[in-house]
Structure formats: C-alpha cells, structure tokens
C-alpha positions in Angstrom: 110.0 173.2 22.1 112.4 176.1 21.5 116.1 176.3 22.0 118.6 179.1 21.4 122.3 178.4 20.7 125.3 180.3 19.3 124.6 182.2 16.1 120.8 181.5 16.4 120.7 184.3 19.0 121.2 186.8 16.2 117.8 185.9 14.8 116.1 186.9 18.1 116.5 190.6 17.5 113.2 191.2 15.6 111.2 188.9 17.8 112.4 190.5 21.0 111.4 193.9 19.6 107.9 192.6 19.1 107.8 191.0 22.5 109.0 194.2 24.3 106.5 196.3 22.4 103.7 193.9 23.4 104.6 194.1 27.1 104.9 197.9 27.0 101.5 198.7 25.3 99.5 201.1 27.5 102.2 202.0 30.0 103.4 205.3 28.5 106.9 204.2 27.3 107.7 203.8 23.7 109.1 200.3 23.2 112.1 200.1 20.8 114.3 197.2 19.6 116.6 195.6 22.1 119.6 193.7 20.8 120.1 190.3 22.5 123.8 189.3 22.5 126.2 188.3 25.3 129.2 190.2 23.9 130.0 193.8 24.8 130.3 195.5 21.4 129.9 198.9 20.0 126.4 198.0 18.7 125.4 197.2 22.3 126.7 200.5 23.6 124.5 202.2 21.0 121.5 200.1 21.9 121.6 200.9 25.7 119.7 204.2 25.3 117.7 205.9 28.0 114.4 204.8 26.2 115.5 201.2 26.0 116.6 201.2 29.7 113.2 202.5 30.7 111.5 199.7 28.7 113.8 197.1 30.4 113.0 198.5 33.9 109.2 198.6 33.2 109.3 195.0 31.8 111.2 193.9 34.9 108.7 195.5 37.3 105.9 193.8 35.3 107.5 190.4 35.5 108.2 190.5 39.2 104.8 192.0 40.4 102.5 193.2 37.7 99.7 194.2 40.2 101.8 196.0 42.8 103.8 197.9 40.3 101.1 198.7 37.8 100.8 202.4 38.8 104.5 203.1 38.7 106.0 205.0 35.8 109.6 205.1 34.7 111.7 207.7 32.9 115.4 207.6 32.3 117.8 210.4 31.6 121.6 209.9 31.2 121.2 206.5 32.8 119.5 207.8 35.9 116.0 206.2 36.4 113.2 208.2 38.0 110.3 206.3 39.4 106.9 208.0 40.0 103.4 206.9 40.9 101.9 205.2 43.9 102.7 202.1 46.0 100.4 200.4 48.5 103.1 200.1 51.1 106.6 201.3 52.0 107.8 197.8 51.2 106.4 197.9 47.7 108.1 201.3 47.2 111.4 199.9 48.4 111.2 196.9 46.1 110.3 199.0 43.1 113.3 201.3 43.6 115.7 198.4 44.1 114.9 196.5 40.9 116.3 199.0 38.4 119.7 198.8 40.1 120.1 195.3 38.5 119.5 196.6 34.9 122.4 197.2 32.6 123.1 200.9 31.9 121.4 202.2 35.1 123.7 204.6 36.9 121.3 205.6 39.7 117.7 205.7 40.8 115.6 208.6 42.0 112.6 207.6 44.1 109.5 209.8 43.7 106.9 207.2 44.5 104.2 208.1 47.0 102.7 205.6 49.4 98.9 205.5 49.6 96.2 205.1 50.4 97.4 204.0 53.9 94.0 202.8 55.0 92.2 203.5 58.2 94.1 201.3 60.7 94.5 203.1 64.0 97.9 204.1 65.3 97.5 202.0 68.4 96.8 198.9 66.3 99.8 199.6 64.1 102.0 200.0 67.1 100.8 196.9 68.8 101.4 194.8 65.6 104.8 196.2 65.0 105.8 195.5 68.7 104.6 191.9 68.1 106.8 191.7 65.0 109.8 193.0 66.8 109.3 190.5 69.7 108.9 187.6 67.3 111.7 188.5 64.9 114.9 186.4 65.3 117.2 189.4 64.6 115.8 192.3 66.5 114.3 190.4 69.5 117.6 191.0 71.3 117.6 194.7 70.8 116.3 197.6 72.9 114.0 199.3 70.4 111.2 201.7 71.2 108.6 202.9 68.8 105.9 205.6 68.4 103.2 205.9 65.8 101.5 209.2 65.0 99.1 209.4 62.0 100.8 206.4 60.3 104.3 207.8 60.9 106.6 205.4 62.9 109.6 206.7 64.8 112.1 204.1 65.9 114.6 204.9 68.6 116.8 203.0 71.0 120.0 200.9 70.5 120.8 198.0 68.2 123.8 195.8 68.1 124.6 196.1 64.4 123.7 197.7 61.0 122.0 194.4 59.9 119.8 194.6 63.0 119.0 198.2 62.3 118.1 197.5 58.7 115.9 194.5 59.7 114.0 196.8 62.2 113.4 199.4 59.5 112.3 196.7 57.0 109.8 195.2 59.5 108.2 198.7 59.9 108.0 199.2 56.2 106.2 195.9 55.8 103.3 196.9 58.0 100.5 198.1 55.7 99.1 201.5 57.0 102.5 202.9 57.9 103.3 205.7 55.5 106.7 206.8 56.8 109.5 205.4 59.0 111.7 207.8 60.9 115.1 206.3 61.9 116.5 207.4 65.2 118.2 204.1 66.1 121.7 204.1 67.4 124.1 201.3 66.6 126.3 200.2 69.5 129.7 201.8 69.3 132.5 199.4 68.5 136.2 199.6 69.3 138.4 201.9 67.4 140.8 200.2 64.9 143.8 201.5 63.0 143.1 202.8 59.5 145.5 200.4 57.7 143.7 197.5 59.4 140.3 198.8 58.2 141.5 199.3 54.7 142.9 195.8 54.5 139.7 194.3 55.8 137.5 196.3 53.3 139.9 195.3 50.5 139.6 191.6 51.5 135.8 191.8 51.5 135.7 193.3 48.0 138.1 190.7 46.7 135.9 187.7 47.9 132.5 189.1 47.1 130.8 187.7 44.0 128.8 190.9 43.3 132.0 193.0 42.9 132.9 192.3 39.3 136.4 193.7 39.3 137.8 194.7 42.7 140.9 196.1 41.2 138.8 199.0 39.8 137.8 200.1 43.3 140.2 202.1 45.3 139.9 202.1 49.1 141.1 204.8 51.5 140.5 205.1 55.2 141.1 208.4 57.1 140.4 208.5 60.8 137.8 205.7 60.5 136.1 207.3 57.4 136.1 204.9 54.4 136.4 206.7 51.1 135.9 204.5 48.0 136.6 205.7 44.4 136.8 204.0 41.0 134.2 202.3 38.8 131.7 199.5 38.9 129.5 197.8 36.4 126.0 198.5 37.9 124.1 200.6 40.4 123.5 197.5 42.5 127.3 196.8 42.6 127.9 200.4 43.8 125.4 199.9 46.6 127.0 196.5 47.5 130.5 198.0 47.6 129.2 200.6 50.0 127.7 198.0 52.3 130.8 195.9 52.3 132.9 198.8 53.5 131.0 199.0 56.8 133.4 196.8 58.7 133.8 197.0 62.5 135.4 200.3 63.4 134.3 202.3 60.3 132.4 205.5 61.2 131.0 206.3 57.8 131.3 205.3 54.2 131.6 207.6 51.2 131.0 206.1 47.7 130.3 209.3 45.8 133.6 208.8 44.0 132.5 205.6 42.4 131.0 205.8 38.9 128.8 203.2 37.2 130.3 202.2 33.8 128.7 199.0 32.5 130.9 198.8 29.5 134.3 198.7 31.3 134.1 195.4 33.1 134.2 193.3 29.9 134.7 189.6 29.6 138.4 189.7 29.9 138.4 191.9 33.0 135.8 189.6 34.7 138.2 186.7 34.6 141.2 188.4 36.1 140.5 187.4 39.7 143.2 185.1 41.2 142.3 181.5 41.9 141.8 181.1 45.6 142.7 177.9 47.6 140.0 176.0 49.5 141.5 177.3 52.8 141.3 180.9 51.5 137.7 180.4 50.5 136.9 178.9 53.9 138.5 181.8 55.7 136.6 184.3 53.6 133.3 182.6 54.4 134.2 182.5 58.1 134.9 186.2 58.0 131.6 186.9 56.2 129.8 185.0 59.0 131.6 187.0 61.6 130.6 190.3 59.9 126.9 189.1 59.8 125.6 189.8 63.3 122.5 187.8 62.5 124.5 184.6 62.7 127.7 185.6 64.5 126.5 184.5 68.0 126.1 180.9 66.7 129.4 179.2 65.9 129.1 177.8 62.4 131.9 175.6 61.1 133.0 175.9 57.4 134.8 173.3 55.4 135.8 173.6 51.7 137.0 170.9 49.3 137.4 171.6 45.6 135.2 174.6 46.0 132.4 172.6 47.6 131.4 174.1 50.9 130.0 172.2 53.9 128.4 174.2 56.8 127.7 172.7 60.2 126.5 174.0 63.5 123.3 174.8 65.4 121.0 177.9 65.1 117.7 178.7 66.7 115.9 179.9 63.6 115.6 178.5 60.1 116.2 182.0 58.6 119.7 182.0 60.2 120.5 178.7 58.5 119.5 180.2 55.2 121.4 183.4 55.8 124.6 181.4 56.6 124.2 179.6 53.2 123.6 182.9 51.4 126.9 184.2 52.8 128.7 181.2 51.4 126.9 181.6 48.0 128.2 185.2 47.8 131.8 184.2 48.2 134.2 183.9 45.2 135.4 180.3 44.6 132.3 178.5 45.9 130.9 175.9 43.5 128.2 174.4 45.7 127.0 174.5 49.3 126.0 171.5 51.5 124.1 173.1 54.4 124.1 170.7 57.4 123.3 173.4 59.9 120.6 172.2 62.3 117.8 174.3 63.7 117.6 173.8 67.4 116.0 176.0 70.1 115.5 175.8 73.8 111.9 176.9 73.1 109.8 174.5 71.1 106.3 175.8 70.4 103.5 173.4 69.6 102.8 172.6 66.0 99.4 174.3 66.2 100.9 177.5 67.6 103.5 177.5 64.8 100.8 177.0 62.2 98.7 179.8 63.7 101.8 182.2 63.6 102.4 181.2 59.9 98.9 181.9 58.8 98.8 185.2 60.8 102.0 186.3 59.2 100.8 185.5 55.7 97.4 187.3 56.2 99.1 190.6 57.4 102.0 190.6 54.9 101.5 193.3 52.2 103.0 191.0 49.6 100.9 187.9 50.4 97.7 189.1 52.0 95.6 188.7 48.8 96.7 185.1 48.3 95.2 181.9 49.8 98.3 180.3 51.3 98.0 177.4 53.6 100.5 175.9 56.1 100.6 172.6 57.9 103.2 171.8 60.6 104.3 168.4 62.0 107.1 168.2 64.5 108.4 171.6 63.4 108.4 170.7 59.7 106.3 173.2 57.8 104.6 172.5 54.4 103.4 175.5 52.4 100.7 175.2 49.8 98.5 177.6 47.8 98.8 179.7 44.7 100.6 183.0 44.0 101.4 185.0 40.8 105.2 185.1 40.8 108.4 183.5 41.9 109.1 186.5 44.1 105.9 185.9 46.1 106.7 182.2 46.4 110.2 183.0 47.7 108.8 185.7 49.9 106.4 183.3 51.6 109.4 180.9 52.2 111.5 183.6 53.7 108.7 184.8 55.9 108.0 181.3 57.1 111.7 180.7 57.9 111.6 183.5 60.4 108.7 182.0 62.5 109.9 180.5 65.8 109.7 176.7 65.9 109.9 176.1 62.1 112.8 173.6 61.7 112.4 172.5 58.1 110.4 173.9 55.2 108.8 172.4 52.1 107.4 174.9 49.6 104.7 173.5 47.4 103.2 176.9 46.5 102.1 177.0 42.8 101.9 179.8 40.3 98.5 181.0 39.0 97.8 181.0 35.3 99.2 184.2 33.8 96.7 186.7 32.5 98.8 186.7 29.3 99.5 183.2 28.1 103.0 182.8 26.7 104.2 180.3 24.1 107.5 178.5 24.6 109.0 181.0 22.1 107.9 184.0 24.1 109.2 182.5 27.3 112.5 181.9 25.6 112.6 185.5 24.2 111.8 187.0 27.6 114.5 185.0 29.3 117.1 185.9 26.7 116.1 189.5 27.0 116.6 189.4 30.8 120.0 187.8 30.5 121.0 190.5 28.0 120.0 193.3 30.4 121.5 191.7 33.4 125.0 193.1 34.4 125.6 189.8 36.2 124.6 187.3 33.4 125.2 189.0 30.1 128.7 187.6 29.7 127.9 184.1 30.9 127.5 180.9 28.8 123.8 180.2 29.3 121.7 178.1 27.0 117.9 177.7 27.6 115.5 175.2 26.1 111.8 175.7 26.7 109.3 172.8 26.1 105.6 173.1 27.1 106.5 175.8 29.6 109.3 173.9 31.2 112.7 175.6 30.9 116.0 173.7 31.0 119.1 175.8 31.6 122.5 174.5 30.6 126.0 175.8 30.1 128.2 177.4 32.7 128.5 180.5 34.9 131.4 181.8 36.9 129.8 182.0 40.4 127.0 180.1 42.1 124.9 183.2 42.7 124.7 183.6 38.9 123.2 180.1 38.7 120.5 181.1 41.1 119.8 184.4 39.3 119.4 182.6 36.0 116.9 180.2 37.6 114.8 183.0 39.0 114.8 184.9 35.8 113.5 181.8 33.9 110.6 181.7 36.3 110.0 185.4 35.9 110.0 184.9 32.1 107.0 182.6 32.6 108.4 179.1 32.9 106.2 176.8 35.1 109.2 174.5 35.9 112.9 175.2 35.7 115.5 172.5 35.5 118.8 174.1 36.3 121.8 172.3 34.8 124.2 175.2 34.8 127.7 174.4 35.9 129.6 176.7 38.2 133.1 177.5 36.9 134.2 178.2 33.3 135.3 175.0 31.5 139.1 174.9 31.0 140.3 175.6 27.6 141.9 172.7 25.7 145.7 172.7 25.8 146.0 170.9 22.4 
C-alpha cells in the first residue's frame, strides 16, 4: 500500500524523475525532473520548461493509447507543442492534438501529423459506410447532408441545423478508417439576428457558469455587428478553445479569440475561488440554458430541478447518448455537486434485441479505436451488456459512448476489463504517475486530492471545487495504471472553521 499526504509529497520529487525517465526511454525526448506540488510557486514556474512540457505530453499520449500514439513525436518551443509522425486514422490524429491542450504550460498546438497508410478500401465502400453512419446517428439523421468520396478524400456539403450537428458529421467521417481527408462545405442554418448587447450578455453568462473557465473575470467580451471578439487570459490551451466554443451563441456570425493569451500562472488558488455563490434557482436556470444551446437535446424537453447543488434531470429522449449528453451539460455547470439522471430512453421505433446486438458488434468491428479488441455485447429488452478486454480507460469509455448511440439501446452496463499492462507497475509507481498527472493538470493542480494505492486499487479522497474535477481525477487514476478506482472525492471546498 502507498499513500501520499501533505509534506510527504515533497519526497516524491526524485522518484517522479526516475519514473518519467523510465517512461521516456527510446522516444527521443530527454526526460528531466518534474516537481510534484499543488502550489503555484516560483520553483514551479522554473520547472515548467519546454523540455518538461514535452515529456509530460508524451507521457500522457502513452498513458491514453500507447499503440496508436507510438509513432508520434513531440517538440515544444515557448510553450507551443508541435506534433509530428503518423496516425492510422483522422480520429487518432484529432485525439493526439487535443490531449496536449490539457497540459499545464501548453499555449498552443501545431498539428503536423500525417494520416496513413489509409488502406485499400474502395471509395464506394467508404461512401456507403459513411452514409450508413449518418443515417443511424441520433444527431445528424435529421440533417440534409450529401457526401462524395474521391481517393479517400470525403467532401461533405448540405445543410445542418447547428454547429454541434456539423461537428458530429465531421467526427463521424474522421472515424472511418481509410478516409485520409475531410473537406467541410456544410452550411449551418441561419438564425435570427439579435442585438449585440443581448449576445454579449448571453456569452458572459455562459462563461460565468462554465466549470472549464477558471476565472471568467479575466475574459473580456465584445460583440460588434454579430462578431464576437474575446480578449484577456486563460489558464490552459483547452480553456481557450472552450471559451471560443461558448461564444457561439445563437445570432453570432463568427468568434475571434486571437486576443486571448494562455497564462497558466495567473489563475492561482485565490483567483480560482472568487466566483460568486449561485443559488439553486440560478444553477437550474444555467443548466436549462445549456440544454437549450445544445441542439442535440433541445428538441426533447428536459426538466431540471436543483436542491443544495444536487441536480435532478427528468424527461424522455429517443437515444441513450442524449441522456448522457444532458447529464454532461449539468456536470459542466458551476454550483453542481451531484447529478441524479432520471431521464428515460423511449422511442417510437423499438428494434429487436438481435438487431441491436448486431449493430453494436458491427460498430465495434469498424471503429478505428476498438477494431483490434474482442468486445462482446448482449442485449435483453434494450438493456445492453458490454464485455471483453481493452488496454485503457479511454477505450473502455469509447465503447460505452459508441454503444449509447445505437438505436434501441435503453440502458447500458459496461463490464469491459483492462488487459495486463506490458509494463507492470507497483503501487508506488501508480501513485507517482497519478501525482504527476495531477501536477501537470491545469484543472486539478490546486485541488485537495489524496490518493491511496493498495494492490493496484486506488482510493481517492479529499475535495474538489467542481464535479467535473472529480471525474477527471478518477480517469487519471485509471490512466496511471489502477485496476479499480474508488472515488471518495467530495465536491465543494470544506468551510473554514470560524473559531
């Protein structure tokens, strides 16, 4: 058993250096010592060097998907990460370039990854399969999308109802192995014009209630003739991207975030706690607005109730993925301590269990992330049970997300296991890896997280500010090598004693 608390964290420095070096052998990046502390101090600023950032990124790629990312190299200059090498699909390429955005000190990412080999699948077969995916997908099935495939290059044109639906269509195309490029010629339905002050207020409200925006007061919002211009500073590259997405409210023609700089040092512990305390009604209203923005769930009236920060969602949706997306919207709202999701999956079309099972197995076999794993699915009265073995928590979650989008799946039980790691880790090494991830995370480094590892089982205790941090910590414990994670993190900082 191994546990880290308080001052004992200071003893981790040398061990973390050794662990980082061991993980980095043979990948072309010199591993250097990485401090492991939750306080933003001058020593930390000095330790977040380009070389150490590159090590942290490469370690993260290895944790998430060692096989898919094995041929990707990382260099960092002035906090900007450049990724080179090859990926087996556009989806793998997109995942690889997204991961560095969640590493402390990264100001931007340059994508120089090539996709290949693309295989020998004929264009007609690629087109037919992509048309099938569009027809079956719960988001884009309602849209008028046309596609053409020439030598592995897909061109999408037509009209979609929202930006979320457009992004879903693009992602579906990227997940088809054999497609080497996706050209976007989709048009989003034009929405009504709205006054600039109204747009500004709406964007400001979205930033204020979003858990990923560490300090909304550091972001300035201006809207001129429907053009949203955001300036200021944020704490991570991911946060900058998130701010840009939040600014796309109904009526905005384009969003400019070039005036936002990434400064991980500025949003320190004191600044993170300066948000006002919102009432339950304000939190409920914010979640309801988030659901209204999300065109994936907007057509289905979902009711939100909040009591003491505990959210209850009710209503009916036709796909399990929509139920999960509604819950995710709640999890991303400031002031939420827990979510009780009572949304029911009901559809006018009820496929037979055998047909649902066949769709599940077909989806797993064609998916670029899961195609090499033996995943089984059984279905009884719309209740799906997933079994099999994968290498990582990402693949396990990906299988669950994919299954939730299959028509007819009403409930889902995920019993997929993890394969034995090629590199066996002791409890000490799992602990070190988890602590290292927390240190490099711009979302967890200031939180009060204590981990105990015993025979590969990690127990997390302490507290975090927001529910999404609780979920991030759990995933990072799995990525560190834990076989089981018991998550006892409380949401909400404990009140200081008045005595």
